[in-house]
C-alpha positions as CSV (number, residue, x, y, z in Angstrom):
1,X,6.7,-75.4,37.7
2,X,7.8,-72.1,36.2
3,X,4.8,-70.3,37.9
4,X,5.5,-71.9,41.2
5,X,9.2,-70.8,41.2
6,X,8.1,-67.3,40.1
7,X,5.7,-67.2,43.1
8,X,8.4,-68.5,45.5
9,X,10.8,-66.0,44.2
10,X,8.3,-63.1,44.7
11,X,7.5,-64.3,48.3
12,X,11.2,-64.4,49.1
13,X,11.7,-60.9,47.6
14,X,8.7,-59.6,49.4
15,X,10.0,-61.1,52.6
16,X,13.3,-59.4,52.1
17,X,11.6,-56.1,51.6
18,X,9.6,-56.4,54.8
19,X,12.6,-57.6,56.8
20,X,14.8,-54.8,55.6
21,X,12.1,-52.2,56.2
22,X,11.9,-51.1,52.6
23,X,8.3,-51.8,52.3
24,X,7.8,-48.9,54.7
25,X,7.3,-45.7,52.6
26,X,8.5,-43.5,55.5
27,X,11.9,-45.3,55.6
28,X,12.4,-44.7,51.9
29,X,11.3,-41.1,52.1
30,X,13.8,-40.5,54.9
31,X,16.5,-41.9,52.6
32,X,15.5,-39.2,50.0
33,X,15.4,-36.4,52.6
34,X,19.0,-35.3,52.6
35,X,18.2,-32.1,54.4
36,X,16.1,-33.6,57.2
37,X,16.2,-36.9,59.0
38,X,18.3,-38.8,56.5
39,X,18.3,-42.6,56.8
40,X,21.1,-44.3,54.9
41,X,19.8,-47.8,55.4
42,X,18.4,-48.0,51.9
43,X,22.0,-47.5,50.5
44,X,23.1,-50.5,52.6
45,X,20.3,-52.6,51.4
46,X,21.1,-51.7,47.8
47,X,24.8,-52.4,48.2
48,X,23.9,-55.8,49.8
49,X,21.6,-56.7,47.1
50,X,24.2,-55.8,44.4
51,X,26.7,-57.9,46.2
52,X,24.5,-60.9,46.4
53,X,23.2,-60.6,42.8
54,X,26.6,-60.0,41.2
55,X,27.8,-63.7,40.8
56,X,24.4,-65.0,39.7
57,X,24.1,-62.3,37.1
58,X,27.6,-62.9,35.8
59,X,26.7,-66.6,35.5
60,X,23.4,-65.9,33.8
61,X,25.0,-63.7,31.1
62,X,27.0,-66.8,30.0
63,X,24.0,-69.1,29.7
64,X,21.6,-69.6,26.8
65,X,18.9,-71.3,29.0
66,X,17.7,-70.8,32.5
67,X,17.7,-73.6,35.1
68,X,14.1,-74.3,34.1
69,X,15.1,-74.7,30.4
70,X,13.6,-71.4,29.3
71,X,15.6,-69.2,26.9
72,X,17.5,-66.5,28.5
73,X,16.3,-63.0,27.5
74,X,18.7,-60.9,25.4
75,X,20.1,-57.6,26.9
76,X,18.0,-54.5,26.1
77,X,19.2,-52.5,23.2
78,X,20.7,-49.7,25.3
79,X,19.3,-46.8,23.4
80,X,18.2,-43.8,25.3
81,X,15.1,-42.3,23.8
82,X,12.3,-40.0,24.8
83,X,10.2,-42.8,26.3
84,X,13.1,-44.0,28.5
85,X,13.7,-40.5,29.8
86,X,10.0,-39.8,30.4
87,X,9.4,-43.1,32.1
88,X,12.5,-42.6,34.3
89,X,11.3,-39.1,35.3
90,X,7.8,-40.4,36.1
91,X,9.2,-43.3,38.1
92,X,11.4,-40.9,40.1
93,X,8.7,-38.5,40.8
94,X,6.3,-41.2,41.9
95,X,8.9,-42.8,44.1
96,X,9.8,-39.5,45.7
97,X,6.2,-38.6,46.3
98,X,5.0,-41.9,47.6
99,X,8.0,-43.6,49.0
100,X,7.0,-46.7,47.0
101,X,8.4,-48.4,43.9
102,X,6.9,-51.5,42.3
103,X,8.1,-54.1,44.7
104,X,7.2,-52.4,47.9
105,X,4.0,-51.2,46.4
106,X,2.9,-54.8,45.7
107,X,3.9,-55.9,49.2
108,X,1.7,-53.0,50.6
109,X,-1.1,-53.8,48.3
110,X,-1.0,-57.4,49.5
111,X,-1.4,-56.0,53.0
112,X,-4.4,-54.0,51.7
113,X,-2.7,-50.7,52.6
114,X,-4.3,-47.9,50.7
115,X,-1.1,-46.3,49.4
116,X,0.1,-49.6,48.0
117,X,-3.3,-50.3,46.3
118,X,-3.4,-46.8,44.8
119,X,0.2,-47.1,43.6
120,X,-0.3,-50.6,42.1
121,X,-3.5,-49.5,40.4
122,X,-1.7,-46.6,38.9
123,X,1.3,-48.6,37.9
124,X,-0.9,-51.2,36.1
125,X,-2.9,-48.4,34.4
126,X,0.4,-46.9,33.2
127,X,1.6,-50.3,31.8
128,X,-1.7,-50.8,30.0
129,X,-1.5,-47.2,28.5
130,X,2.1,-47.9,27.3
131,X,0.9,-51.2,25.7
132,X,-2.1,-49.5,24.1
133,X,0.1,-46.7,22.6
134,X,2.6,-49.2,21.2
135,X,-0.2,-50.9,19.2
């Protein structure tokens, strides 16, 4: 049941990305292009997402178990270390160069678009390298 709900959640998220246009790398790159053809729509999508998620996140913070009975994960430690700074910088550079972040990249990979396939392969490789380095 957990996998089915995860799949359904991912499909709804992907549909939202497609509907809002955020799976289109050009739209995201236009948001980042402050000196050119700036497109503020990503800011509106983010604001809407924050507004929609605010109440469920506030509720979840007060729970010890999810609706499916799984334990709620604890909040991250909050420490800022070299790995966090390096990872954030790499994420930002990759986002700025490709116009993709993980969600839209997976949507594009699912549509067999080459940029999405390349980004997703690089993302998975990076996650595997981090796992390997932590061992």
